[in-house]
Structures are given as structure tokens and as C-alpha cells.
N, C-alpha and C positions, 0 to 999 in steps of 0.2 A: 504493500500500500504506500502510495507516494505521500511525502510530507505535505501538510497544508502550509503554504508559504505566507499566509495572512494571519495566522493564529499562533499565539504562544500557549504553552501548557504550564499550569501551576500545580505542583503537588504539595499539599499541606502535610507537613511532617513535624509539627511542633508540639503534639499532644504529650501528656504525661503518663499515659498507659496505667492509670490508677487501678482500674478494675482488673486488668490482666495481671498486674503484679510484676511485670518486667517489660523491657522495651519492645513494644509490638513491632517496631520497624525492623527488628532483627529476626523476627519469626521466619523459619524456613519451612513453609507449608508444603513445599514441593520436595522435601527430603533434604538430607544433609548435603547432597551435591547440588542442590538447587539454589536459586537466588534468595536473598532476604526479601521480605515483603516490600520494603521501600525500593530496593533495586528493581524488583519486578514491575512495580507501578511506574517508576521513572522510565524503565525500558519500554513499556507499552506507550507511554506518553511520547517518547522519542520516536516511535514509529509513526505517530500521527502528526506531530508538530516539529518544526525545525528549531524551535527555541523552547527549552524546558527549564523552568525555575523551580527549585525545591526550597520551601520556606522552613527553615530549621535554625536552631540556635547553638548547635554544637558541630560546626563545619569541620573541625579537626578530626572528628570521629568518622567522617564520611569522605575521606580522600579517595578520589577515583570515581565517585558517583558521576555518571554522565549527565550532569545538570549544572546550571549556574545556581549557586547557593546564595540566598538572601536571608537576613535575619527577620524575625517577627518584630515589627516596629512598635507594636502595642503589647507590652508584656501581659496585660490583663484584658486584652481585647478578644480573647476566644478565637473561634474560627473566623469571625468577621475581620478581626485584626490580621489574621493570616492571609485571607483573601485580598485584603487591601494591600498588604505588603507585597504579595506576589504579583498582583495586577499592576502596581506601581513600577515594579522591576521589569515587567514584561516588555519585550521589544515591539510587539505588535499591538494593534488597536483592540483586539479581542484576545481573551485568554480562556482556555478550557481548564476548569478547576476541578480537581478530584482530591480526595483524601488518601493518604498513604495506606490506610487500613482497609482498602477495598480490593481484595484479591481476585474477585470474579468479574471484574470490569469486562464489558463486551466491546471489543474493538469495533465491531460492526455498528453498534448503537452510537458510540462516540463519533465514528466517521459520519454517520447520518446526521448527527447534530451539527457537526462541522460544515456539512454541505447545505444547511438551511440558509436561505437568503438572510442577510444581516439587517433585518428590519426591527431589531429589538436591542435593548441594552442588557437584558438578562434572558437566557433561554435555559429552562430547567424542566426536567421530567416531573410529572406528578407521581407521588408514591404509589406503589402497587398494593400497599397495605394501609388501610384506614388507621389513622392515629400513629403511624410509624415515624412521623417527623415532628419537630418541635414548633413548626410554624403552622398557623391556622389555614394557610393555603394548601398544605399537604404537599409541598414541593421538596424535591431532593436538591437542596441548595449546595451540597458538596459534590455534586455530579452535574455541573452546569457551566454555561458560557457566560462571561461577563465582559462588557465593553468598558473602555476607559471613562465613558460618561458617568459610570457609577462611582468613580473615585471621590468626587466632591461630596455627594450625599453619604457615602460610606464614612468618610472622614468626619463629617458633621455628626453622624450617629455615634461614632467612637468617642469623639471629644465630649459628647453630652452623656457618656456613660451607658449608651444603649449597645448591647452586645449581640442581640438576636440578628441573624443575618438578614431576614426578610423585613427588618424594621425600616429599611430605606426603599423598599420596593414601590410604595405609592408614588415615589418621585421619579421613577424611570419607567421605560417601556419593558414589560415582562411578557414573554411568550412561553407557552407551555407545551411540552411533549406529553400527550395523553397516553394512558396505559396500553391502549391497543397498538399504538405505534411502537412503544418500547418493546412489547412482546413480539412484534414482527421481527425485530432484530435480536432479541434475547428471549427465546421461547420459554426458557426455564425461569426467567424472572429473577435472576440472582445478581444482577449488576450492582444493586445498591446494598448488598450484604457487606457489613463491616465486622471487624474482629475486635471486640472489646473485652471478652472474657475467655477463660480457658475452655469453656464449653463451646463457644463459637469457633475458637481456633481448631478444636478437635473435629467439629462438624465440617468445617471447610476442608481440612486435611483429608477427611474421609471422602468428600465429594471429589476432590482432585485426584485421589487415588482411584476411585471408581471410573473416572473419566479417561484414565490412561489406556 
């Protein structure tokens, strides 16, 4: 698959892994000979976009990662701060944003999102499961495209102490990928699965083993 020359990729990798108990970025869900979870997600992003930014605060621990590393500019900004930091560092007008703890990302779904006409500032899929997201819109905001027009309203939200990602959405143009389109590219509906607990890690490792 050819690189998208108009879009950066931003991989959010600044979480604290509290529920997992150790650094989720270093999980090797593909076995001891496989990549770390962060390296896998960065590698997938690099197949789609020619500019990959990883947002993390321990760059010395990730020498050799095939991404430009930028720090999270808002220590207490949560995921919104990470998106802002990555989008600010992105070389292109739009950035595809994913979290580093999503091992089952669908390259086909992400490519379809990249191919959509850019008549939006935010493009996000609607969750496949009711109540699965923290925003009332039910959107998967850590599997989304953001344009640089979002930077100013993001910054205003962060400066006023608002951390929920969707808090600035009323100020920008938001387009939605509905579940039927998501399932067209990802029939098993696993793109949005993330790894936060040992149980989730074990379930994903089992799925990956079964898929071999």
C-alpha cells in the first residue's frame, strides 16, 4: 500500500499503563520474536503515512523507533494533550491519530478513512458498542483524523482545564464513519480493541495466535 503523501500519522504512547501493571508499549503479543506493541502500531502507521510522530516522554528508551518523537506538551492534558502535541508536530495538514495500545488496527479501514474527501476537521468512527466511549457522541476519538484547524480550539480547551477530547468538537466540522462502513473493512469489528488489563492482553494474544 502506497504512502499517503498528504497525511501524517500520530501514535499516542504516553499512557501510564496503571491497570496493566507494566509498560503496555513493550507487550509482545505476537510472541517473543515479534515486535513490541508500540513498534507494531508505529510500523503499521508507517505503511500508511510518510510522516509518523510518536508522542512519548521517554525518547531515550525508544532509540531506533521509526518515528519522529515529540514530547507531550501538556503533562496533565490526557489524550487530548497528546493529540494536540502530535498534531502540532505533524508535517502535514491532517494527521491520522491512533493509540499505541490498539493491536488489531485494520489497515484497510484506516486506508479508507485516509481516502475520504477532506471536507471535515475531524473524521472519527462511531463505536461498534453502545457506551464503549467516554464521549456522548459515541465516537472513537483515538482512531481518527484531525486537521490543523483543530489546534486552536484544542489549545483553548486544554488551557481552560477541559481534558475530554470531544469537548472542542462543537467548534469544528466533524464527520462520522458509521458502523456499517467500519464492518465493511473490518468484519470482525476488532479495530478499536485496546489493551489495558492482563485479561485483555491474554485475549488479544489468543486471537492473534488463532489467526496464524
